[in-house]
C-alpha positions, -999 to 999 in steps of 0.1 A, spaced: 423 -348 -677 405 -375 -657 375 -353 -646 352 -366 -673 359 -402 -662 353 -393 -625 319 -380 -636 310 -413 -653 324 -413 -688 340 -447 -696 378 -447 -697 394 -467 -726 417 -485 -701 389 -496 -678 380 -488 -642 413 -495 -625 443 -473 -635 479 -468 -623 502 -440 -634 533 -421 -627 536 -384 -637 559 -354 -635 545 -328 -612 554 -292 -605 537 -277 -574 546 -243 -561 519 -235 -535 543 -243 -507 575 -230 -525 586 -212 -494 590 -245 -476 616 -258 -501 649 -260 -483 635 -280 -453 637 -318 -449 610 -328 -474 594 -302 -497 601 -301 -534 585 -282 -563 592 -309 -589 585 -345 -580 573 -378 -595 537 -386 -584 528 -423 -583 491 -430 -583 463 -455 -586 427 -447 -596 394 -464 -592 367 -451 -615 335 -464 -599 353 -497 -590 368 -503 -556 364 -478 -528 375 -470 -493 379 -505 -478 398 -520 -508 419 -489 -513 430 -488 -477 437 -525 -476 459 -522 -508 478 -492 -494 485 -509 -461 497 -541 -479 519 -521 -503 535 -501 -475 541 -529 -450 547 -560 -473 560 -546 -506 581 -518 -491 587 -535 -457 578 -504 -435 572 -514 -399 536 -508 -389 546 -489 -358 562 -463 -381 529 -455 -397 501 -431 -387 471 -421 -407 447 -391 -408 410 -391 -418 383 -364 -423 367 -352 -390 334 -341 -407 316 -308 -408 283 -293 -418 288 -303 -454 299 -339 -450 300 -365 -422 329 -377 -402 347 -405 -420 345 -432 -393 344 -459 -420 379 -451 -432 392 -452 -396 376 -486 -391 392 -498 -423 426 -487 -411 421 -505 -378 409 -537 -395 440 -535 -419 464 -533 -389 471 -497 -380 479 -495 -343 456 -478 -317 465 -442 -312 479 -439 -347 447 -426 -363 439 -388 -362 409 -368 -374 414 -334 -391 392 -309 -410 389 -298 -446 422 -280 -446 441 -313 -441 418 -341 -452 397 -329 -481 406 -327 -518 390 -309 -548 403 -302 -583 399 -264 -584 370 -243 -570 343 -266 -582 342 -302 -594 346 -338 -581 358 -338 -545 358 -357 -513 375 -366 -480 409 -381 -481 430 -402 -458 468 -395 -456 496 -418 -445 525 -406 -424 559 -421 -416 575 -415 -382 611 -405 -389 621 -412 -352 630 -376 -345 621 -364 -310 586 -351 -305 583 -313 -305 557 -314 -277 534 -337 -258 508 -331 -285 532 -339 -314 512 -355 -342 510 -357 -381 497 -321 -384 529 -308 -368 554 -291 -390 584 -302 -369 596 -329 -393 590 -359 -371 561 -371 -393 564 -371 -431 534 -375 -453 540 -403 -479 507 -412 -495 472 -396 -499 441 -416 -508 413 -393 -520 377 -407 -519 358 -387 -545 321 -392 -538 309 -356 -540 306 -328 -565 308 -292 -555 291 -264 -574 279 -229 -565 250 -244 -546 271 -266 -524 278 -304 -524 259 -332 -540 267 -369 -544 285 -381 -576 268 -409 -595 299 -431 -590 325 -434 -562 361 -429 -572 396 -432 -557 426 -411 -566 459 -417 -547 492 -399 -548 526 -411 -535 557 -390 -539 587 -410 -553 614 -387 -539 600 -388 -503 596 -426 -504 631 -430 -518 644 -408 -489 626 -428 -462 634 -463 -476 671 -453 -478 671 -440 -443 681 -405 -454 673 -373 -436 661 -354 -468 656 -360 -505 688 -340 -510 708 -368 -494 696 -393 -520 713 -401 -553 688 -378 -571 704 -347 -557 738 -357 -541 761 -350 -571 748 -315 -575 747 -309 -538 784 -320 -535 794 -296 -563 775 -267 -547 794 -274 -514 826 -272 -534 818 -240 -552 802 -220 -523 820 -193 -504 793 -190 -478 779 -222 -462 740 -221 -461 725 -255 -464 689 -242 -472 703 -222 -501 721 -252 -515 690 -272 -513 669 -245 -530 695 -241 -558 696 -279 -564 658 -283 -563 649 -253 -584 676 -261 -610 662 -297 -614 626 -283 -616 636 -257 -642 654 -282 -663 624 -305 -663 601 -277 -674 624 -265 -701 630 -301 -714 592 -305 -717 589 -273 -738 583 -246 -711 599 -212 -714 602 -183 -689 577 -155 -693 557 -131 -672 524 -150 -677 508 -181 -664 529 -213 -665 559 -194 -680 559 -173 -649 563 -204 -627 595 -212 -645 607 -176 -643 601 -175 -606 620 -208 -600 650 -195 -620 649 -161 -601 648 -178 -567 677 -201 -577 698 -172 -589 691 -153 -556 703 -183 -536 734 -187 -557 742 -151 -550 738 -158 -513 762 -187 -516 786 -164 -536 787 -189 -565 797 -175 -599 766 -177 -621 788 -190 -650 790 -223 -630 754 -229 -639 766 -247 -671 786 -272 -649 757 -277 -626 734 -285 -655 759 -310 -669 761 -327 -635 723 -330 -633 719 -342 -669 746 -369 -665 731 -380 -632 694 -381 -643 696 -389 -681 689 -426 -676 656 -418 -659 649 -387 -680 665 -391 -715 648 -358 -725 674 -340 -704 702 -353 -726 683 -345 -757 677 -309 -745 711 -303 -728 721 -272 -749 686 -258 -750 684 -260 -712 718 -242 -709 707 -214 -732 
């Protein structure tokens, strides 16, 4: 929805925006069940539409993480774009992080797979810089760093610097420089509470406890997948989504199907779904009143 404004159209709320939004993301659905991946999450963001750019964005992010949230600077590492034949190495962002206060040895350079963002095949795009929290877990190797998947480092925030436009001919400069950032509420909640996973926070604990009580086989990954996919499915249904074999409806069908499969692995009677839905609604209705309003629809 914001692409026209990234391309230069004037936004009615001005050039600096903040938002929070419900998101469903299934491109790493097979990772759900580990210590951090979710398909449904709240994304907190701030946007600059031709206003502030890299230096101000990085300064604000550093201040928010260290002063507002009180995260020790030694717990933070950042990644920046290493450059390629299309676009140069983002040494300016690295310098901004050093000036802000990120410690030496805590800045890493990665390629497009890790530090580049585009909305689709073509459109506004650019390098990004990602912030990682060190959980304190032992390093998996001498070369353990944010790109590892061992769980020591958890990505918490991503600042995208959209200064390019990609079309079938390659990359060109946008007429304005934009910033789009995204911070996951559930991950940040987990880290600030000193929990191992989002499933240990109050967002999931009541339903996780009930699953432990109902299960006949103890498989923690399965419990997490059931809890996560149930919440995701409930959010989609409350917002008007319905299962189908096409497009977005298929995303919901897939989530329900995976949840049922894991319930079967836990040997939980599927009739217990009604109880699990009630637990979720009662737990989350203050934050999401639409769940209470759609309780029976969700069950059906």
